[in-house]
N, CA and C atoms as a LAMMPS dump frame, in Angstrom:
ITEM: TIMESTEP
0
ITEM: NUMBER OF ATOMS
225
ITEM: BOX BOUNDS ff ff ff
-5.0000000000000000e+02 5.0000000000000000e+02
-5.0000000000000000e+02 5.0000000000000000e+02
-5.0000000000000000e+02 5.0000000000000000e+02
ITEM: ATOMS id mol type element x y z
1 1 1 N 0.813 -1.207 0
2 1 2 C 0.001 0.001 -0.001
3 1 3 C 0.849 1.26 0.001
4 2 1 N 2.109 1.185 0.24
5 2 2 C 2.954 2.372 0.261
6 2 3 C 3.601 2.66 -1.085
7 3 1 N 3.243 1.907 -2.113
8 3 2 C 3.858 2.142 -3.413
9 3 3 C 3.256 3.387 -4.067
10 4 1 N 3.949 3.926 -5.047
11 4 2 C 3.468 5.107 -5.759
12 4 3 C 2.135 4.847 -6.466
13 5 1 N 1.9 3.607 -6.808
14 5 2 C 0.656 3.26 -7.476
15 5 3 C -0.546 3.696 -6.645
16 6 1 N -0.49 3.532 -5.333
17 6 2 C -1.608 3.884 -4.455
18 6 3 C -1.491 5.285 -3.865
19 7 1 N -0.296 5.766 -3.632
20 7 2 C -0.13 7.037 -2.927
21 7 3 C -0.066 8.248 -3.855
22 8 1 N 0.212 8.05 -5.14
23 8 2 C 0.316 9.167 -6.068
24 8 3 C -0.718 9.005 -7.187
25 9 1 N -1.923 9.563 -7.012
26 9 2 C -2.982 9.361 -7.995
27 9 3 C -2.638 9.86 -9.394
28 10 1 N -1.794 10.882 -9.504
29 10 2 C -1.461 11.415 -10.825
30 10 3 C -0.562 10.465 -11.615
31 11 1 N 0.137 9.576 -10.934
32 11 2 C 1.02 8.634 -11.625
33 11 3 C 0.646 7.188 -11.372
34 12 1 N -0.338 6.945 -10.545
35 12 2 C -0.693 5.581 -10.176
36 12 3 C -2.033 5.142 -10.714
37 13 1 N -2.874 4.658 -9.834
38 13 2 C -4.138 4.044 -10.218
39 13 3 C -5.087 5.003 -10.93
40 14 1 N -4.975 6.278 -10.68
41 14 2 C -5.887 7.261 -11.262
42 14 3 C -5.247 8.056 -12.401
43 15 1 N -4.15 7.573 -12.922
44 15 2 C -3.403 8.304 -13.94
45 15 3 C -4.25 8.568 -15.187
46 16 1 N -4.988 7.568 -15.643
47 16 2 C -5.81 7.745 -16.845
48 16 3 C -6.857 8.837 -16.652
49 17 1 N -7.474 8.886 -15.482
50 17 2 C -8.481 9.906 -15.207
51 17 3 C -7.86 11.297 -15.247
52 18 1 N -6.683 11.454 -14.653
53 18 2 C -6.01 12.752 -14.654
54 18 3 C -5.62 13.176 -16.068
55 19 1 N -5.243 12.237 -16.899
56 19 2 C -4.912 12.552 -18.284
57 19 3 C -6.155 13.015 -19.037
58 20 1 N -7.283 12.376 -18.783
59 20 2 C -8.527 12.773 -19.434
60 20 3 C -8.92 14.192 -19.023
61 21 1 N -8.719 14.538 -17.77
62 21 2 C -9.085 15.872 -17.283
63 21 3 C -8.261 16.955 -17.951
64 22 1 N -7.021 16.65 -18.286
65 22 2 C -6.173 17.633 -18.964
66 22 3 C -6.734 17.987 -20.332
67 23 1 N -7.351 17.003 -20.986
68 23 2 C -7.804 17.194 -22.352
69 23 3 C -9.247 17.645 -22.464
70 24 1 N -9.965 17.642 -21.36
71 24 2 C -11.353 18.105 -21.39
72 24 3 C -11.384 19.62 -21.473
73 25 1 N -12.279 20.107 -22.278
74 25 2 C -12.457 21.55 -22.361
75 25 3 C -13.721 21.916 -21.608
76 26 1 N -13.684 23.049 -20.973
77 26 2 C -14.884 23.51 -20.29
78 26 3 C -15.891 23.988 -21.338
79 27 1 N -17.123 24.107 -20.947
80 27 2 C -18.171 24.538 -21.876
81 27 3 C -17.85 25.922 -22.436
82 28 1 N -17.328 26.81 -21.613
83 28 2 C -17.029 28.156 -22.103
84 28 3 C -15.88 28.132 -23.105
85 29 1 N -14.891 27.251 -22.904
86 29 2 C -13.802 27.14 -23.87
87 29 3 C -14.313 26.624 -25.205
88 30 1 N -15.222 25.652 -25.159
89 30 2 C -15.802 25.128 -26.394
90 30 3 C -16.604 26.212 -27.104
91 31 1 N -17.356 26.992 -26.324
92 31 2 C -18.161 28.056 -26.907
93 31 3 C -17.268 29.118 -27.532
94 32 1 N -16.206 29.492 -26.841
95 32 2 C -15.272 30.48 -27.365
96 32 3 C -14.643 29.986 -28.664
97 33 1 N -14.298 28.709 -28.704
98 33 2 C -13.695 28.138 -29.897
99 33 3 C -14.707 28.132 -31.042
100 34 1 N -15.951 27.785 -30.756
101 34 2 C -16.981 27.754 -31.79
102 34 3 C -17.249 29.156 -32.336
103 35 1 N -17.379 30.125 -31.459
104 35 2 C -17.728 31.475 -31.887
105 35 3 C -16.581 32.177 -32.598
106 36 1 N -15.356 31.786 -32.308
107 36 2 C -14.201 32.384 -32.979
108 36 3 C -14.172 33.888 -32.804
109 37 1 N -14.16 34.61 -33.922
110 37 2 C -14.078 36.068 -33.85
111 37 3 C -15.35 36.688 -33.284
112 38 1 N -16.44 35.961 -33.306
113 38 2 C -17.717 36.487 -32.809
114 38 3 C -17.822 36.447 -31.283
115 39 1 N -16.86 35.834 -30.605
116 39 2 C -16.911 35.7 -29.149
117 39 3 C -16.986 37.06 -28.453
118 40 1 N -16.345 38.065 -29.016
119 40 2 C -16.357 39.394 -28.393
120 40 3 C -17.403 40.317 -29.035
121 41 1 N -18.189 39.803 -29.963
122 41 2 C -19.202 40.607 -30.645
123 41 3 C -20.531 40.565 -29.898
124 42 1 N -21.433 41.422 -30.318
125 42 2 C -22.777 41.443 -29.743
126 42 3 C -23.626 40.384 -30.453
127 43 1 N -24.177 39.451 -29.678
128 43 2 C -24.962 38.353 -30.232
129 43 3 C -26.424 38.496 -29.846
130 44 1 N -27.297 37.862 -30.611
131 44 2 C -28.722 37.878 -30.312
132 44 3 C -29.335 36.541 -30.689
133 45 1 N -30.42 36.183 -29.979
134 45 2 C -31.181 34.972 -30.286
135 45 3 C -32.495 35.39 -30.916
136 46 1 N -32.831 34.771 -32.032
137 46 2 C -34.085 35.044 -32.712
138 46 3 C -34.943 33.788 -32.589
139 47 1 N -36.122 33.92 -31.975
140 47 2 C -36.991 32.773 -31.789
141 47 3 C -37.737 32.471 -33.083
142 48 1 N -37.834 31.183 -33.388
143 48 2 C -38.488 30.701 -34.596
144 48 3 C -39.917 30.277 -34.266
145 49 1 N -40.864 30.613 -35.127
146 49 2 C -42.258 30.246 -34.888
147 49 3 C -42.582 28.861 -35.439
148 50 1 N -41.82 28.41 -36.43
149 50 2 C -42.074 27.099 -37.021
150 50 3 C -40.737 26.432 -37.357
151 51 1 N -40.818 25.164 -37.68
152 51 2 C -39.619 24.424 -38.042
153 51 3 C -39.083 23.611 -36.882
154 52 1 N -38.05 22.839 -37.141
155 52 2 C -37.518 21.93 -36.113
156 52 3 C -36.677 22.618 -35.034
157 53 1 N -36.224 23.847 -35.304
158 53 2 C -35.372 24.55 -34.348
159 53 3 C -36.179 25.582 -33.576
160 54 1 N -35.73 25.857 -32.363
161 54 2 C -36.42 26.856 -31.546
162 54 3 C -36.047 28.263 -31.977
163 55 1 N -34.889 28.415 -32.579
164 55 2 C -34.447 29.729 -33.012
165 55 3 C -33.06 29.677 -33.604
166 56 1 N -32.466 30.858 -33.763
167 56 2 C -31.12 30.919 -34.314
168 56 3 C -30.3 31.955 -33.562
169 57 1 N -28.996 31.779 -33.597
170 57 2 C -28.049 32.704 -32.984
171 57 3 C -27.439 33.534 -34.098
172 58 1 N -27.501 34.859 -33.941
173 58 2 C -26.932 35.744 -34.952
174 58 3 C -25.953 36.72 -34.309
175 59 1 N -25.067 37.243 -35.117
176 59 2 C -24.086 38.237 -34.67
177 59 3 C -24.557 39.603 -35.147
178 60 1 N -24.91 40.464 -34.197
179 60 2 C -25.381 41.817 -34.511
180 60 3 C -24.238 42.65 -35.097
181 61 1 N -23.051 42.5 -34.548
182 61 2 C -21.893 43.267 -34.99
183 61 3 C -21.58 43.023 -36.464
184 62 1 N -21.772 41.801 -36.911
185 62 2 C -21.491 41.431 -38.309
186 62 3 C -22.748 41.524 -39.171
187 63 1 N -23.617 42.462 -38.869
188 63 2 C -24.823 42.744 -39.65
189 63 3 C -25.736 41.525 -39.759
190 64 1 N -26.101 40.977 -38.598
191 64 2 C -27.048 39.862 -38.484
192 64 3 C -26.58 38.577 -39.163
193 65 1 N -25.306 38.305 -39.082
194 65 2 C -24.757 37.073 -39.655
195 65 3 C -25.25 35.865 -38.857
196 66 1 N -25.747 34.849 -39.554
197 66 2 C -26.21 33.62 -38.931
198 66 3 C -25.011 32.842 -38.395
199 67 1 N -25.101 32.369 -37.136
200 67 2 C -24.022 31.577 -36.546
201 67 3 C -24.413 30.116 -36.369
202 68 1 N -25.586 29.873 -35.77
203 68 2 C -26.013 28.483 -35.592
204 68 3 C -27.471 28.422 -35.191
205 69 1 N -28.055 27.236 -35.413
206 69 2 C -29.416 26.972 -34.96
207 69 3 C -29.392 26.669 -33.475
208 70 1 N -30.446 27.046 -32.79
209 70 2 C -30.525 26.823 -31.344
210 70 3 C -31.614 25.799 -31.005
211 71 1 N -31.322 24.915 -30.059
212 71 2 C -32.334 23.961 -29.609
213 71 3 C -33.325 24.636 -28.657
214 72 1 N -34.388 23.927 -28.324
215 72 2 C -35.424 24.493 -27.454
216 72 3 C -34.875 24.82 -26.067
217 73 1 N -33.844 24.102 -25.618
218 73 2 C -33.262 24.363 -24.291
219 73 3 C -32.625 25.744 -24.2
220 74 1 N -32.28 26.338 -25.334
221 74 2 C -31.636 27.653 -25.341
222 74 3 C -32.624 28.773 -25.008
223 75 1 N -33.895 28.478 -25.109
224 75 2 C -34.91 29.482 -24.798
225 75 3 C -35.567 29.087 -23.523
C-alpha cells in the first residue's frame, strides 16, 4: 500500500483519469472556440415560430450574420 501506485494518484491508479481531465475543455472554452471572432461581438437569439429549431443565434456586430441553430433548451 505504500507504493506510488496507491499514494500518487497522478502517476498511479488514477493516472488515466487525470490525463482525461487535462484534455477536457470547459463549456465556455468550447463556446469560445466555436464562436471564434464572434466571441467578443454582440450576439442575439431570434426565436423561430415554425420548423424543427427553436431559433437561431446571430451576430449583430457582423450585420445579423447567422451563426447556428438553437435547440429548445436555449430558450
